[in-house]
C-alpha positions, 0 to 999 in steps of 0.5 A: 500500500502506498504511504499516502495516508489513505484508508485501504486493505493490503493482503500478503499471501505466502505459500509453502510446500513440504520438502521433497527430493525434487526441489526445482518445483518447490518454489513454483508450487508454493507460489501457485498455492498462494495464488489459489488462496489469493484468488479465493479471497478475492472471490469472497470480496476481500478487496485491496492490494495483494502481495503473493509469493512462494517461500518454497520449503517450510521448516515443518515436516509433513502436512504442516508444511503444505500451507499458506499464510495470510496477513491482512492489514487494514489502514483507516487513515 
């Protein structure tokens, strides 16, 4: 969000994947996972600027690694 003092919503969506032996696809998969969640949030009507990125392999093992983190910031001024 620009520092203009205007009200607005900014969402940061970050995807993660479980570590595998095939690491070349991890970054792309984590980014695609984040894009899918951002698209879903938009379909629910959450407006504003989105930052979408993939962080690749998460530190947690197994199913806990296959996730997306979402941070929504709301500015009133």
